[in-house]
N, C-alpha and C positions, 0 to 999 in steps of 0.2 A: 717860065719865070714870072713871079707876081709883079704887079705894078703899083707904084705909089703916085700921088699927085702933088705937084708943086703948088706954090701960092696962087698961081693964076689958073690952076686946074689942068695944067699940061701934064700928061703922063710922063713920068721919069722912071728909068729902070731902078728897081730895088735890088742893088747888088748884094745887100746883106743876106738875101735869101738863097744865094747860090750855095751849092754844097761846100762844106768846109774843106780846106786843104790840110795837108800834113803839118804845116807850120802852126796854124791856129790850134790844131789838136794838141801838138806838143806843148805849146805855150799854155794852153788850158790845163793840161795834166800837171805840168811843173808848178803852175800857179796854185792849183788845188793842193798839191803836196805840201806847200809851205804855209798853209793857212793855220796849222796847229803845231807845227814843229817847234816854233819859238816858245810855246808854252809847255810842250810835252817833256822837256828836259829838266824843268825846275823841280818838279815833285820828287824825283828820286834823289836829288841833291840836298833837299831841305835838311836832313839830319846832319849834313856836313857844313851847312852855311852858318851855323851858330846864331840863328835868329830867335827872337823871343816869340812866344805864342801869338802875341798881338801882331808882330811884324809878319809872321807866317800867314796868319789869317788875312792880313791886308794884301800880301803878295798873291794869294790865291783868289782874292776878290777883284783885284785890279783888272785882269783881262776882260771878264764879262762886263764889268762896270764901264770901262773905257770903250769897249766895242759898242755899247749902247749909247754912251754920251757922244761919241764921234761918228756914229753912223750917218747923221744928217749931212756931214761934210760931203758924202758921196754925191748927193743930188746937185749941189752947186758945182762940184768938180767936173762931173760928167757933162754938165751943161756948157762948161767952158772948153773942156778938152776932148770930149767924146769918151766912149767906153774904154777903148783900147789904151789910149794915152793916159787916162785916169788910172787904169790898172798898173801901167808902167810906173807912174809917179808914186802910187801907193806901195808898190814893191820896193822902190828905192827908199821910201821911208822905213819900211820893214828892215832893210839891210842896215840902215843907220841905227835903228833901234837895237838890233842884235849887237852891233859893235859897242854901243853905249852900255848895254846890259852886261857886257863882259869886262867892264872896267872897275869893278869893285862893288861894295855893298850899296852905296848911293846910286851908282850906275845901274845896279840890278833893278831898282825901283823906277828910276827915270827911264831907262831903256825899255822896261816893260810897258810903260805908258806910251812911249814913242812907237814901239812895235805894234801895240794894240791899235793905234790910230791907223797905221797902214792896213792892218788886217780888217779893221772896221769898214774901211772903204771897199776893200776887195770882197768882203762878205756880201755887201749890198749889190755890187755891180756884176759879180760873176754870174748869178742866175740870169741877169739881163743879157750878158754876152751870149749865154747859151740860147736864149730866145732869138737873138739877133743873128747868130752865125751858124746855127745848126737847124736842120729841118725838124718839123714838129714830131715826126715819128721817132726821132732819136733823142728827144729832150729827156725822157725818163732815164734812159741809159746813161746819158752824159751827166745828169745830176747824180746818178748812182756812182759814176766814176769820181765825180767831185767829192762826194761824202766818203767814199772808200779811200781816196788818196789823202784826205784830211786825217782820217782815223789811222791809216797806215803810217803816215809821216809821224804822227804823235807816238805810235807804238814803237817804231824803229828808234826814234831819238830817245825815248824813255828807256829802251833796252841798252842803248850804247853809251848813255851819259855817264853812268857810274864806272864802267870799264875805262872810258876815256879819262875820267877824273883820276882813277888809280894809276893808269899808265903815264899820266902827265905829272906824277908826283904830288897829287892832291891839288891841282890847279883848277879851281872852279871857273876861272876866266876861260881856260882852254876848253873845258867841258861844255860851257854855255856858248862859247864862240864858234864851235863847229857848225852850229846851225846856219852860219852865214854862207857856207859853201853851197847848199841847195838853193838858198835865196838868190845868190849871185847868178847861178845857172838859170834860174827862172827869169831873172831880170834880163839876162842876155837873150833868152827865148822871146821875151815880150818885145824886144827891139824890132823883131820881124813884123810886128803889128802896128808900128807907129805911123804908118802911112794912112791909117784910118783915123780921120778927124771927126769932129762933131757932125752929126747928120742934121743939117739945118732944115732940110725939107720936112722933117717930122716935128719941128717946133722945139721949144726948150723943155727943160726938165719940169716934172710935175711934183709939187710938194705933197708929201704924205699927209700933211695936216688936213688936206681936203678929204681924207678917208676916215677921219675920226668919228663921223656919224654913221659909218657903214658897218653893218653887222658882220658881213663876211670878212672884212678887214680885221675887225676885232677878234673874230674867231681864229683866224690864221695867226694873229699875234699871240693869242693865249696859247695856242698849240705849240708854237715855237718857243715862247717864253718859259712855259712850264716844263717842256722837254729839256730845254737848256739848263733850267734850274736843277733838274735831276742829274744831268750830265756833270755839271761842275761840282755839285755836292758829292756825287759818287767818286769822282776823280780826286776830290780833296780829302775825303774821309774814309773810303772803303778799306784801305790797309789798316787804319787805326781801329775801325770797327771789328775787323777780323782779329786783330791783336787782342782787343778787349774780350773777344769770344774764346781766346785760348791759343790762337795761332802764333807761331814765332814770326818776327818781322820779315824774314826772308821769304817765308811761305806766303805771308800776306801780300808781299810785293808780287809774287807769282800770280796770285788770284787777280790782282789789279791788271797785270799784263794780259791775262786771259780775257778779262773784260774789255780791254782796249782793242785787242785783236778782233773780238766779236763785234765791237763797234764798227770796225771796217767792213765786216761782212754785212751787218745790218744796214750800214750806210750805202752799200752797193745794191743789195737786193730790194730794200724797201722802196726807194724811188724808181728803180728799174721796173718793178711790178706795178707800182701806183701810177706811173706815167703811161701805162698801156690802157688805162680806163678813164672814162670821163668822170666817174664817181669814185672818189678816193676815200669815202667814209669807212669802208671795211678795213682799209689799211691804217687809218687814224685810230680806229678802235683796237686793232691788233697790236699796234705800237704801244698804246697805253696798257693793254693786257700783258704783254711781254714784260714791260717794266714793272708792273704790279706783281707778277709772279716772281720775278727776279728779286725784288726787294723783300717780298714776303719770305722767300727762301733764305736770304741773308739774315733776316730777323729770327725766323723760327726753326729752320731746318738744321739738322746736325752739321757740325763743322766739317765732317768727312765728305759731305756733298757740296761743299763750297764751290768747287770748280764748275759744277752744273749751273748753279745760280749765277755765277759770275758771267758765264757765257750767255745764258738766257737774258740777263739784264743788259749785257753789252749789245746783243742783237737789237733789243728794243730801243736802247739809247741811240744806236747808230741810225736806225730807221727814223727816229725822231729828229735827227739832224739832217737827213737827206730828203725826206718827204716835204718839208716846208719849201724847199727849192722848187719842187714840182708844183706846189700850190701857188707860189708867186707867179709862175708862168701860166698855169691852167686857169686861174681866176682872173687874169688880166686880159683886157681886150687888145693891148698893144704894149710895146716896150716901155713907154713912159709910165704907164700904169703899173707894169711889173716892177719898175724901179721904185715907184712910190710905195707899193705894197711891201716890197722887200725892205725899204727904208723904215717904214712904220713898224713892221714886225721885229726888226732887229734893234731899232732904237729903244722901243719899249721892252721888247723881249729880253734883251741882254741885261737891262736894269733889273727886271724881274729875276733873271738868273743869278745876278750878283748877290741877291739876298739869301740864296740857298745855303752856301757855306757858313755865312754868318749866323743865320737863324738856327741851323742845326747845331752849330757849336754852342750857341747860347742855351738851347734846350738841353744839350748834354751836360753843360756846366750846372744847370739848375736841377736836373734830375739825377745826375750821376750815372746814367746808363744811356745806351743808344736806342732803347725801345721807343721813347717818346719821339725823337727826331724821325725815326724810320716809319712810325705810325703816321706822322704828319705827311711824309712823302706819299704814303699809300692813299691818304685822304685827298691829297692834291692830284693824284693820278685819276681818281674817280671823277673829280671835278673836271680835269682835263678832258677825259673821254666825253663828258656831257657838253662842255662849252665849245669843243673843237669840231663837232659834227657839221655845222654850217660851212666850215672851211672846206670840207671834202665834198659837199654837194655840188653837182654840175651847175655851172653858171659863172658869171663874171661880176666883179665889183662895178658899180655904176657911179 
């Protein structure tokens, strides 16, 4: 067992490095499952919500925007409560947000903001929990489980929302409210971790603003931000793009479902493989390349091959969501630095991501086709491959 030192230099046991028990594994898996469920059910219901184009764009932009704006809350919260109790509090906020979101059109927007606050905090702290509670050799696999459960939860809820909506007689409140069930289960699982308070022996939280002059931190932020921009843009507009290419709406929805399922696969295998090596640059480049090929296929390949490109794109997008978690841990010398790096990447990165659906919609409106928006995404992927290489290079932020 490793040792830590107290304020007076006296060695104290570092209990956080013990092997994880079944309860923390179960809590971690259930927490990860809920990180995108709350957002995955909205898209399939949009045609039935009778929202204007402006309201629809706002609704798809709110999650990444709010997750960026409220990510800094995680630093102060974990300094007061510790990692485990902060995650419990954030999950409770998520439950409240889901309930508000199910209360009507106004509640849909307000609840999305409240739920996004809870998710923002969990996004930042979950990689820190992995560094704290799991041995180094398991970090890559656990971040793979984290990303896979996020994508899997979104895929399942996306598939179930419309059938629930129809079975409930057209009740959007019921269809959206079903997301509270897994959230409450996760909240119950997290109660088993409430005995873990703040670790005072390791000092208080570190502000991510101290990393603003660090090249590796900015590279990690750009990798996460541009990959998230791709994800939210694809999730918002992929069915619409395929419909404009001649697919019927139901088939276009199937293509999106294939993409979401592939996100789960990429989310697991990307970080699982990247976590085995000290140098993650090959996986950073492969992630950008898969996304590039997938979007190029959507843009130029025949419609009959759409399932292939949806899967390729989904694998790349999933890896792009999972590998940053490995980078937060691998590039940080301790948990406090990992939390700061995670906070910086997600605060700035999600704000970058929020511009994706808006910018591509504006370019489509100006040009009348999806060619210009998709070409822009291809250019951004080339940029991402270049600026993200320092994030994958062995070493730590100073």
